[in-house]
C-alpha positions as CSV (number, residue, x, y, z in Angstrom):
1,M,-161.0,-89.3,14.8
2,T,-164.8,-88.7,14.6
3,R,-165.6,-89.1,10.9
4,S,-168.4,-86.6,11.0
5,I,-166.3,-83.8,12.5
6,R,-163.8,-81.8,10.6
7,P,-160.5,-81.9,12.6
8,L,-158.7,-78.8,14.0
9,V,-155.0,-78.5,14.8
10,A,-154.2,-75.4,16.9
11,G,-150.7,-74.3,17.7
12,N,-150.2,-72.7,21.1
13,W,-146.9,-70.7,20.9
14,K,-147.1,-69.7,24.6
15,M,-144.6,-67.0,25.5
16,N,-142.5,-67.6,22.4
17,G,-142.1,-65.6,19.3
18,V,-141.2,-62.1,17.9
19,K,-141.8,-60.5,14.5
20,A,-138.9,-62.5,12.9
21,D,-140.8,-65.7,13.8
22,L,-143.6,-64.8,11.4
23,A,-141.4,-66.8,9.0
24,I,-142.5,-70.0,10.8
25,A,-146.1,-69.2,10.1
26,A,-145.3,-68.4,6.5
27,E,-143.6,-71.7,6.1
28,A,-146.6,-73.5,7.6
29,A,-148.9,-71.6,5.3
30,K,-146.8,-72.7,2.3
31,G,-147.1,-76.3,3.3
32,Y,-150.8,-76.1,4.1
33,D,-151.7,-77.3,0.6
34,A,-155.0,-77.8,-1.1
35,A,-155.3,-81.4,0.1
36,L,-154.7,-80.4,3.8
37,K,-157.1,-77.5,3.5
38,A,-159.8,-79.8,2.3
39,A,-159.3,-82.1,5.3
40,V,-158.2,-80.2,8.3
41,D,-158.7,-76.7,9.9
42,L,-155.5,-75.0,11.1
43,A,-155.0,-72.3,13.7
44,I,-152.0,-70.6,15.4
45,C,-152.3,-68.9,18.8
46,P,-149.3,-66.6,19.1
47,P,-148.4,-64.2,21.9
48,A,-150.8,-61.2,22.0
49,T,-148.1,-58.8,20.6
50,M,-147.9,-61.0,17.4
51,L,-151.6,-61.6,16.9
52,Y,-152.4,-58.7,14.5
53,P,-149.2,-59.0,12.4
54,M,-149.6,-62.8,12.2
55,T,-153.3,-62.5,11.2
56,A,-152.3,-60.0,8.5
57,A,-149.4,-62.2,7.3
58,L,-151.7,-65.2,7.0
59,I,-154.5,-63.5,4.9
60,G,-155.5,-65.8,2.1
61,S,-153.8,-68.9,3.7
62,R,-157.0,-70.1,5.5
63,I,-154.9,-70.5,8.7
64,A,-156.9,-68.9,11.5
65,T,-155.4,-67.2,14.6
66,G,-156.3,-67.1,18.2
67,G,-155.5,-65.6,21.6
68,Q,-153.9,-67.6,24.4
69,D,-156.2,-66.1,27.0
70,C,-158.8,-63.4,27.4
71,S,-160.2,-61.3,30.3
72,T,-163.5,-62.1,31.9
73,Q,-164.3,-58.3,31.5
74,A,-165.3,-56.5,28.3
75,A,-163.5,-53.3,29.1
76,G,-162.4,-51.0,31.9
77,A,-159.7,-50.4,34.5
78,F,-158.0,-53.8,34.3
79,T,-154.3,-53.0,33.6
80,G,-152.6,-55.7,31.6
81,E,-155.7,-57.6,30.7
82,I,-156.8,-58.2,27.1
83,A,-160.5,-58.3,26.3
84,A,-162.0,-60.9,24.0
85,A,-163.3,-58.2,21.7
86,M,-159.7,-56.9,21.4
87,L,-158.6,-60.3,20.2
88,A,-161.4,-60.3,17.7
89,D,-160.4,-56.8,16.6
90,A,-156.9,-58.1,16.0
91,G,-158.2,-60.8,13.7
92,A,-158.5,-63.8,16.1
93,S,-161.1,-66.5,15.6
94,F,-160.3,-68.5,18.7
95,A,-159.3,-68.0,22.4
96,I,-157.6,-70.6,24.5
97,V,-159.1,-70.5,28.0
98,G,-158.4,-72.6,31.1
99,H,-155.0,-73.9,30.0
100,S,-153.4,-75.7,32.9
101,E,-150.6,-73.1,33.1
102,R,-153.3,-70.5,33.7
103,R,-155.1,-72.7,36.2
104,T,-151.9,-73.6,38.1
105,L,-149.7,-70.4,37.8
106,H,-152.5,-67.9,38.0
107,G,-155.0,-69.7,40.2
108,E,-157.8,-69.7,37.7
109,T,-160.9,-71.6,38.9
110,N,-163.5,-73.3,36.8
111,A,-165.8,-70.3,37.4
112,T,-163.1,-68.0,36.0
113,V,-162.6,-70.2,33.0
114,K,-166.4,-70.3,32.4
115,A,-166.6,-66.5,32.5
116,K,-163.7,-66.2,30.1
117,A,-165.3,-68.7,27.7
118,Q,-168.5,-66.7,27.9
119,A,-166.6,-63.5,27.2
120,A,-165.0,-65.2,24.2
121,Q,-168.4,-66.3,22.8
122,T,-169.9,-62.9,23.3
123,A,-167.0,-61.5,21.2
124,L,-167.9,-64.1,18.5
125,L,-164.7,-66.1,19.2
126,V,-164.7,-69.8,19.7
127,P,-163.2,-70.7,23.1
128,I,-160.8,-73.7,23.3
129,I,-161.6,-74.8,26.8
130,C,-158.7,-76.8,28.4
131,V,-159.2,-79.6,30.9
132,G,-156.8,-82.1,32.4
133,E,-155.6,-83.9,35.5
134,T,-152.2,-83.9,37.3
135,R,-150.0,-86.9,37.7
136,D,-151.0,-87.3,41.4
137,E,-154.7,-87.2,40.4
138,R,-154.2,-89.8,37.7
139,E,-152.3,-92.1,40.0
140,A,-155.0,-91.8,42.7
141,G,-157.6,-92.9,40.1
142,K,-159.3,-89.5,40.1
143,A,-158.5,-88.4,36.5
144,L,-162.0,-88.9,35.2
145,A,-163.7,-87.2,38.1
146,V,-161.3,-84.2,38.0
147,V,-161.8,-83.7,34.3
148,K,-165.6,-84.0,34.5
149,K,-165.7,-81.4,37.3
150,Q,-163.6,-79.0,35.3
151,L,-165.8,-79.6,32.2
152,R,-169.0,-79.0,34.1
153,G,-167.7,-75.9,35.8
154,S,-166.1,-74.4,32.7
155,I,-168.7,-74.8,29.9
156,P,-170.8,-71.6,29.5
157,E,-174.6,-71.8,29.2
158,G,-175.9,-71.9,25.7
159,A,-172.8,-73.4,24.2
160,T,-173.2,-75.3,20.9
161,A,-170.9,-77.4,18.7
162,A,-170.2,-74.3,16.6
163,T,-169.3,-72.2,19.5
164,L,-167.1,-74.5,21.5
165,V,-163.9,-76.6,21.3
166,V,-162.7,-78.7,24.2
167,A,-159.0,-79.7,24.6
168,Y,-158.0,-82.5,26.9
169,E,-154.4,-81.8,28.1
170,P,-153.2,-84.0,31.0
171,V,-151.1,-81.6,33.0
172,W,-148.3,-84.2,33.6
173,A,-147.8,-84.6,29.8
174,I,-147.5,-80.9,28.8
175,G,-144.0,-80.2,27.8
176,T,-142.6,-83.3,29.5
177,G,-142.3,-85.6,26.5
178,L,-144.7,-88.0,28.3
179,T,-148.0,-89.0,26.8
180,P,-150.8,-91.2,28.1
181,T,-151.5,-94.5,26.3
182,A,-153.9,-94.5,23.4
183,A,-156.3,-96.4,25.6
184,D,-156.1,-93.7,28.3
185,V,-156.8,-91.0,25.8
186,A,-159.7,-93.0,24.3
187,E,-161.2,-93.5,27.8
188,M,-161.0,-89.8,28.6
189,H,-162.3,-88.5,25.3
190,E,-165.2,-90.9,25.4
191,A,-166.0,-89.7,28.9
192,I,-165.8,-86.1,27.9
193,R,-168.2,-86.7,24.9
194,A,-170.6,-88.5,27.2
195,D,-170.5,-85.7,29.7
196,L,-171.0,-83.1,27.0
197,S,-174.1,-85.0,26.0
198,R,-175.5,-84.5,29.5
199,L,-174.5,-80.8,29.5
200,L,-175.5,-79.8,25.9
201,G,-177.7,-82.5,24.6
202,K,-176.6,-85.5,22.5
203,A,-176.9,-83.8,19.1
204,A,-174.8,-80.8,20.1
205,A,-172.2,-82.9,21.9
206,A,-171.8,-85.1,18.9
207,G,-170.4,-82.2,16.9
208,V,-168.0,-80.6,19.5
209,R,-164.4,-80.9,18.4
210,L,-162.4,-82.6,21.1
211,L,-158.6,-82.0,20.8
212,Y,-155.8,-83.8,22.5
213,G,-152.9,-81.9,23.8
214,G,-149.8,-82.8,25.8
215,S,-146.5,-83.5,24.1
216,V,-148.0,-84.1,20.7
217,K,-145.3,-84.5,18.1
218,P,-144.8,-86.1,14.7
219,S,-143.7,-89.4,16.2
220,N,-146.9,-90.0,18.1
221,A,-149.4,-87.9,16.1
222,V,-150.7,-90.7,13.9
223,E,-151.5,-93.0,16.8
224,L,-153.1,-90.2,18.8
225,M,-155.2,-88.8,16.0
226,N,-156.6,-92.3,15.2
227,V,-158.1,-92.6,18.7
228,A,-161.9,-92.5,18.8
229,H,-163.3,-89.0,19.7
230,V,-160.0,-87.3,19.1
231,D,-160.8,-84.5,16.6
232,G,-157.5,-82.8,16.3
233,A,-154.7,-81.5,18.5
234,L,-153.7,-78.5,20.6
235,V,-149.9,-78.4,19.9
236,G,-147.3,-76.7,22.1
237,G,-143.6,-76.8,21.3
238,A,-144.0,-78.7,18.0
239,S,-146.0,-75.8,16.6
240,L,-142.9,-73.6,16.7
241,K,-141.3,-75.7,14.0
242,A,-143.3,-75.5,10.7
243,E,-142.4,-79.0,9.5
244,D,-143.3,-80.7,12.8
245,F,-146.5,-78.8,12.9
246,L,-147.4,-79.8,9.4
247,A,-146.6,-83.4,10.1
248,I,-149.2,-83.4,12.9
249,V,-151.7,-81.8,10.5
250,R,-151.0,-84.5,8.0
251,A,-151.6,-87.1,10.7
252,C,-155.1,-85.7,11.0
253,A,-155.7,-85.7,7.3
């Protein structure tokens, strides 16, 4: 952890959840006690259909909500797209952009991710910009180069520590149960911080929250959250179980 940075744990529900699952969020809110609130920020990014009811259900809990994606466009004839301003109107504070599933399954480029991050910032949302390498890229020794290229191509101009979160999610670890070693995570997060210094300036980069994502679970959360420059977690499947999610939050606290 970076002592000067307040950690963030964000749950990405992906394409999971219906209204009945608001009970999971309610259970998480119940366990998000005063001690945890004092130490860790918490957010849940549900499917778009659940964003407004979840935001409403969490009023007073200090748990924020976010979208899992947003359009590059502000409005118009873009059937099926959701504008960042629409997410904000539904109560969101964050928007995940550039997740590997969007980059891989939908062919999103760094330029697209950058445009989405800019759209999120324009709507006063904080983009959680995801970067990460594949197994082949890591085994070929290209992990650092790949992530640096994604980072430089995805960060919008004028970003600051208050308007940006970066999540390192090695593609090969997402949903597989595999995780890189603590040393691998430390090397990558240190490199991301250094590259942000070149992009944003040292002072701004020092305050950017760098999350780790990729099969984060209660059994490995303490080790991962104690790695230098890891300022929280972007949690997938474990965020669908309130107690597992809270265990990861406690690891940050």
